[in-house]
VOBA-1610 file (N, C-alpha, C; in pm, whole numbers, padded with zeros to 5 digits, always signed):
BEGIN
Met+13189+05858+14291Met+13234+05882+14143Met+13350+05919+14135Asn+13445+05844+14055Asn+13590+05866+14014Asn+13601+06009+13943Lys+13721+06089+13949Lys+13752+06199+13898Lys+13735+06203+13740Val+13754+06082+13667Val+13757+06096+13542Val+13594+06095+13480Asn+13502+06011+13562Asn+13386+06021+13506Asn+13316+06147+13553Trp+13354+06215+13664Trp+13297+06332+13723Trp+13332+06463+13615Lys+13456+06467+13565Lys+13499+06552+13463Lys+13418+06531+13336Val+13397+06421+13289Val+13315+06368+13168Val+13161+06420+13180Leu+13123+06402+13302Leu+12979+06440+13337Leu+12975+06576+13320Phe+13061+06669+13390Phe+13067+06800+13397Phe+13070+06853+13253Ala+13163+06812+13173Ala+13183+06867+13039Ala+13061+06835+12950Phe+13002+06718+12956Phe+12889+06685+12898Phe+12755+06780+12937Ser+12764+06808+13050Ser+12650+06900+13125Ser+12661+07044+13041Leu+12779+07077+13050Leu+12822+07211+13017Leu+12819+07232+12836Ile+12843+07131+12781Ile+12794+07145+12647Ile+12669+07125+12621Ser+12586+07050+12670Ser+12439+07047+12676Ser+12386+07183+12684Ala+12425+07240+12791Ala+12363+07386+12826Ala+12379+07472+12732Val+12505+07505+12683Val+12535+07583+12579Val+12467+07535+12459Phe+12448+07451+12414Phe+12382+07397+12270Phe+12255+07424+12297Ser+12181+07376+12426Ser+12024+07432+12453Ser+12007+07577+12443Cys+12075+07658+12499Cys+12057+07795+12483Cys+12060+07845+12363Gln+12168+07784+12256Gln+12165+07833+12147Gln+12050+07797+12049Met+12002+07684+12078Met+11876+07638+12011Met+11749+07733+12041Glu+11758+07734+12167Glu+11638+07834+12236Glu+11631+07967+12173Glu+11757+08011+12162Glu+11790+08144+12092Glu+11732+08168+11939Lys+11762+08062+11855Lys+11710+08038+11719Lys+11562+08042+11715Lys+11503+07963+11815Lys+11374+07945+11771Lys+11267+08037+11865Ser+11329+08121+11951Ser+11254+08194+12021Ser+11207+08340+11945Pro+11072+08341+11915Pro+11037+08460+11857Pro+11038+08594+11948Ile+11040+08598+12075Ile+11033+08704+12166Ile+11150+08787+12147Lys+11270+08722+12149Lys+11412+08778+12140Lys+11398+08882+12000Lys+11366+08799+11897Lys+11362+08846+11748Lys+11263+08961+11755Lys+11142+08942+11812Lys+11042+09056+11793Lys+11074+09170+11868Asn+11166+09164+11962Asn+11201+09292+12063Asn+11320+09385+11995Ser+11354+09337+11874Ser+11471+09404+11805Ser+11408+09516+11735Asp+11505+09618+11726Asp+11459+09747+11663Asp+11467+09725+11505Gln+11519+09616+11474Gln+11524+09588+11319Gln+11399+09503+11264Tyr+11359+09434+11347Tyr+11246+09352+11319Tyr+11101+09406+11324Glu+11043+09385+11178Glu+10919+09434+11163Glu+10839+09322+11080Pro+10739+09264+11126Pro+10648+09157+11064Pro+10589+09214+10947Lys+10614+09147+10858Lys+10530+09177+10720Lys+10403+09116+10708Phe+10301+09181+10643Phe+10160+09142+10614Phe+10178+09014+10547Thr+10102+08922+10568Thr+10095+08790+10501Thr+09923+08756+10460Lys+09891+08751+10350Lys+09754+08743+10318Lys+09715+08611+10349Glu+09609+08589+10429Glu+09554+08451+10471Glu+09395+08453+10426Gly+09346+08567+10390Gly+09209+08549+10350Gly+09151+08692+10307Glu+09020+08688+10287Glu+08944+08823+10262Glu+08836+08850+10334Leu+08809+08980+10380Leu+08680+08995+10479Leu+08611+09111+10403Arg+08501+09131+10421Arg+08405+09244+10365Arg+08327+09293+10486Leu+08317+09403+10500Leu+08246+09460+10612Leu+08137+09534+10536Leu+07987+09494+10613Leu+07876+09510+10540Leu+07791+09611+10620Asp+07715+09691+10549Asp+07609+09787+10628Asp+07505+09686+10690Gly+07507+09722+10831Gly+07410+09634+10894Gly+07248+09639+10878Glu+07207+09730+10785Glu+07071+09783+10761Glu+07053+09714+10610Asn+07137+09754+10505Asn+07108+09688+10390Asn+07196+09599+10306Gly+07304+09538+10378Gly+07395+09453+10355Gly+07485+09513+10239Asp+07494+09646+10205Asp+07590+09678+10114Asp+07734+09671+10153Thr+07843+09641+10081Thr+07969+09644+10128Thr+08018+09776+10146Leu+08072+09811+10265Leu+08144+09933+10298Leu+08277+09932+10289Ala+08358+09821+10284Ala+08483+09790+10253Ala+08528+09651+10234Ser+08630+09648+10181Ser+08685+09504+10171Ser+08836+09499+10190Leu+08875+09385+10268Leu+09013+09389+10295Leu+09088+09255+10273Glu+09228+09257+10276Glu+09291+09118+10275Glu+09333+09128+10438Ile+09336+09004+10491Ile+09344+08998+10617Ile+09434+08860+10641Glu+09506+08879+10755Glu+09578+08789+10831Glu+09509+08728+10961Met+09515+08609+10954Met+09453+08553+11081Met+09532+08549+11219Ala+09490+08571+11324Ala+09540+08553+11444Ala+09458+08423+11513Met+09522+08318+11538Met+09427+08201+11587Met+09498+08131+11677Thr+09652+08107+11686Thr+09714+08046+11791Thr+09733+08126+11897Asp+09753+08089+12008Asp+09784+08171+12124Asp+09914+08275+12100Glu+10028+08228+12026Glu+10125+08324+11994Glu+10081+08426+11893Glu+09994+08403+11787Glu+09971+08499+11709Glu+09875+08596+11771Lys+09794+08545+11867Lys+09715+08649+11940Lys+09787+08740+12032Glu+09873+08662+12091Glu+09974+08771+12156Glu+10037+08866+12108Tyr+10091+08847+11978Tyr+10168+08958+11908Tyr+10099+09031+11829Gly+09958+08979+11766Gly+09882+09058+11693Gly+09966+09154+11585Met+09927+09285+11606Met+10004+09387+11526Met+10107+09456+11590Met+10185+09377+11701Met+10288+09422+11748Met+10411+09461+11657Phe+10489+09556+11689Phe+10618+09566+11623Phe+10591+09607+11461Arg+10490+09648+11435Arg+10454+09703+11275Arg+10460+09863+11281Lys+10526+09886+11208Lys+10535+10027+11181Lys+10454+10102+11087Ser+10371+10027+11011Ser+10294+10065+10923Ser+10197+09948+10878Val+10066+09986+10829Val+09954+09898+10801Val+09933+09921+10686Pro+09954+09831+10566Pro+09914+09855+10453Pro+09775+09888+10407Glu+09734+09949+10308Glu+09610+09999+10291Glu+09512+09869+10262Asn+09402+09895+10323Asn+09294+09775+10286Asn+09339+09623+10352Thr+09410+09632+10465Thr+09450+09525+10530Thr+09414+09524+10646Gly+09398+09403+10720Gly+09374+09420+10879Gly+09429+09267+10926Met+09383+09251+11055Met+09409+09112+11109Met+09304+09074+11194Leu+09249+08956+11159Leu+09119+08909+11226Leu+09163+08816+11323Phe+09138+08841+11464Phe+09152+08733+11565Phe+09023+08646+11599Ile+09035+08529+11605Ile+08925+08429+11638Ile+08968+08392+11791Met+08878+08425+11869Met+08906+08402+12007Met+08835+08258+12044Glu+08865+08243+12169Glu+08832+08083+12214Glu+08692+08087+12250Ser+08628+08203+12313Ser+08501+08199+12337Ser+08422+08337+12313Glu+08298+08345+12332Glu+08254+08471+12290Glu+08229+08533+12458Arg+08283+08639+12469Arg+08293+08717+12591Arg+08327+08860+12576Ile+08345+08943+12696Ile+08383+09068+12676Ile+08540+09066+12658Gln+08594+09096+12545Gln+08739+09104+12498Gln+08806+09237+12536Ser+08913+09239+12557Ser+08992+09349+12588Ser+09156+09356+12523Phe+09186+09458+12456Phe+09314+09473+12380Phe+09390+09580+12444Trp+09512+09573+12426Trp+09596+09728+12435Trp+09685+09726+12323Met+09745+09835+12320Met+09860+09865+12223Met+10008+09866+12256Arg+10036+09749+12355Arg+10179+09755+12387Arg+10261+09719+12263Asn+10389+09769+12251Asn+10461+09747+12152Asn+10402+09752+12008Thr+10277+09841+12015Thr+10207+09843+11873Thr+10244+10014+11830Tyr+10324+10004+11719Tyr+10390+10160+11675Tyr+10284+10263+11606Val+10169+10178+11538Val+10091+10257+11480Val+09934+10256+11540Ala+09867+10360+11502Ala+09729+10390+11566Ala+09642+10260+11475Leu+09545+10204+11566Leu+09456+10109+11503Leu+09320+10121+11547Asp+09237+10100+11462Asp+09096+10075+11510Asp+09076+09933+11567Ile+09026+09912+11671Ile+09000+09785+11720Ile+08847+09745+11708Ile+08810+09654+11621Ile+08650+09616+11606Ile+08625+09495+11663Tyr+08542+09497+11756Tyr+08483+09386+11824Tyr+08357+09315+11752Ile+08356+09204+11748Ile+08257+09142+11678Ile+08199+09021+11730Asn+08060+09024+11751Asn+08016+08874+11802Asn+08005+08756+11720Lys+07954+08636+11755Lys+07959+08526+11706Lys+07884+08523+11576Asn+07762+08624+11593Asn+07689+08632+11469Asn+07757+08717+11352Lys+07869+08756+11381Lys+07943+08850+11283Lys+07898+08989+11284Glu+07850+09034+11402Glu+07805+09179+11405Glu+07867+09249+11503Ile+07932+09375+11443Ile+07993+09461+11527Ile+07928+09502+11664Val+07992+09472+11775Val+07943+09501+11901Val+07998+09643+11948Ser+08126+09679+11879Ser+08182+09805+11949Ser+08312+09828+11868Ile+08356+09952+11863Ile+08481+09983+11800Ile+08548+10070+11879Gln+08685+10053+11910Gln+08794+10134+11965Gln+08838+10202+11858Ala+08836+10332+11849Ala+08882+10397+11736Ala+09020+10475+11762Asn+09078+10451+11666Asn+09233+10539+11671Asn+09295+10494+11801Ala+09316+10373+11843Ala+09390+10348+11964Ala+09533+10403+11967Thr+09571+10470+12072Thr+09670+10547+12086Thr+09809+10426+12082Pro+09914+10433+11993Pro+10000+10380+11986Pro+10098+10354+12108Leu+10135+10234+12150Leu+10229+10216+12271Leu+10152+10227+12404Ser+10035+10228+12405Ser+09948+10254+12518Ser+09939+10122+12593Glu+09928+10103+12744Glu+09919+09968+12776Glu+09775+09996+12851Arg+09686+10092+12819Arg+09559+10139+12859Arg+09468+10015+12816Ser+09375+09949+12882Ser+09303+09827+12843Ser+09181+09895+12768Leu+09147+09853+12644Leu+09046+09868+12541Leu+08958+09768+12542Pro+08831+09742+12631Pro+08749+09666+12606Pro+08646+09661+12506Ser+08576+09574+12488Ser+08453+09560+12409Ser+08330+09612+12481Glu+08256+09634+12428Glu+08108+09684+12514Glu+08015+09585+12508Gly+08052+09484+12440Gly+07963+09351+12480Gly+08043+09225+12423Pro+07975+09113+12452Pro+08066+08977+12416Pro+08103+08981+12273Ala+08208+08960+12254Ala+08283+08933+12122Ala+08337+08815+12100Tyr+08353+08774+11960Tyr+08421+08616+11933Tyr+08522+08648+11846Tyr+08511+08754+11761Tyr+08594+08792+11666Tyr+08646+08950+11705Val+08770+08963+11660Val+08843+09102+11702Val+08907+09140+11552Leu+08865+09248+11497Leu+08964+09314+11389Leu+09018+09406+11393Glu+09170+09432+11379Glu+09239+09542+11383Glu+09271+09589+11250Val+09253+09702+11227Val+09284+09774+11099Val+09363+09914+11131Ala+09397+09970+11034Ala+09446+10112+11052Ala+09387+10206+11111Gly+09428+10296+11201Gly+09348+10408+11287Gly+09279+10487+11167Asn+09153+10528+11205Asn+09050+10622+11138Asn+08992+10525+11023Phe+09033+10412+10999Phe+08977+10326+10909Phe+08801+10332+10880Cys+08759+10297+11027Cys+08616+10296+11018Cys+08557+10435+11011Ala+08592+10535+11069Ala+08566+10665+11023Ala+08545+10713+10896Glu+08655+10660+10831Glu+08671+10711+10679Glu+08570+10632+10604Arg+08524+10496+10666Arg+08435+10437+10552Arg+08293+10417+10615Gly+08281+10485+10700Gly+08146+10489+10780Gly+08091+10362+10862Ile+08204+10278+10901Ile+08178+10168+10965Ile+08139+10190+11119Glu+08013+10121+11162Glu+08004+10151+11306Glu+07936+10023+11363Lys+07892+10037+11483Lys+07833+09947+11576Lys+07706+09890+11486Gly+07673+09753+11499Gly+07549+09694+11415Gly+07603+09655+11283Asp+07698+09710+11211Asp+07757+09669+11071Asp+07791+09525+11113Gln+07820+09439+10994Gln+07852+09299+10999Gln+07982+09267+10913Ile+08028+09159+10927Ile+08142+09107+10835Ile+08105+08978+10779Gln+08170+08947+10668Gln+08192+08825+10619Gln+08332+08798+10568Phe+08399+08673+10571Phe+08518+08670+10549Phe+08544+08500+10510Glu+08657+08493+10432Glu+08690+08351+10384Glu+08836+08348+10415Ser+08862+08221+10458Ser+09019+08203+10483Ser+09031+08045+10471Glu+09157+07983+10393Glu+09179+07871+10397Glu+09209+07793+10506Arg+09248+07879+10622Arg+09287+07843+10762Arg+09178+07783+10840Ile+09052+07821+10810Ile+08946+07777+10904Ile+08823+07725+10799Leu+08748+07677+10885Leu+08610+07644+10816Leu+08528+07738+10896Gln+08447+07810+10831Gln+08358+07908+10888Gln+08242+07833+10945
//
């Protein structure tokens, strides 16, 4: 290869590498989400009701965000410094099995509610400690996981055996 072609090839490679890094930086949510200034805002994507497992009475109504993609599930409520009243995030998992969440990069206490495919609560991890990397598993197979503000369940009498109903334009139930 002659000197001119080598220099052109090198310059082109260098420019491509710089451009590629700049594009990756713009689209990468990880860099953005690790910033101290970044806090995701609640986006209503549906409504959910928690029902008494014995008589079907409504115990609470929530506006919910949905976590359906791998990225949405990975980040969940991370980097939030508050949870608006009567809101939550509903995760729809790929299969019904024992699920386990943690509180990495989550600055607020949460109740983590595990729910089976029949939309019945199988267990609750109440008032999970912010920023903890301790595993918080379900007590039985779960297909849905609902995260709400810490103490939400205790304040409203929500317990194992209660049920959920929800509506969202993002999914067909």
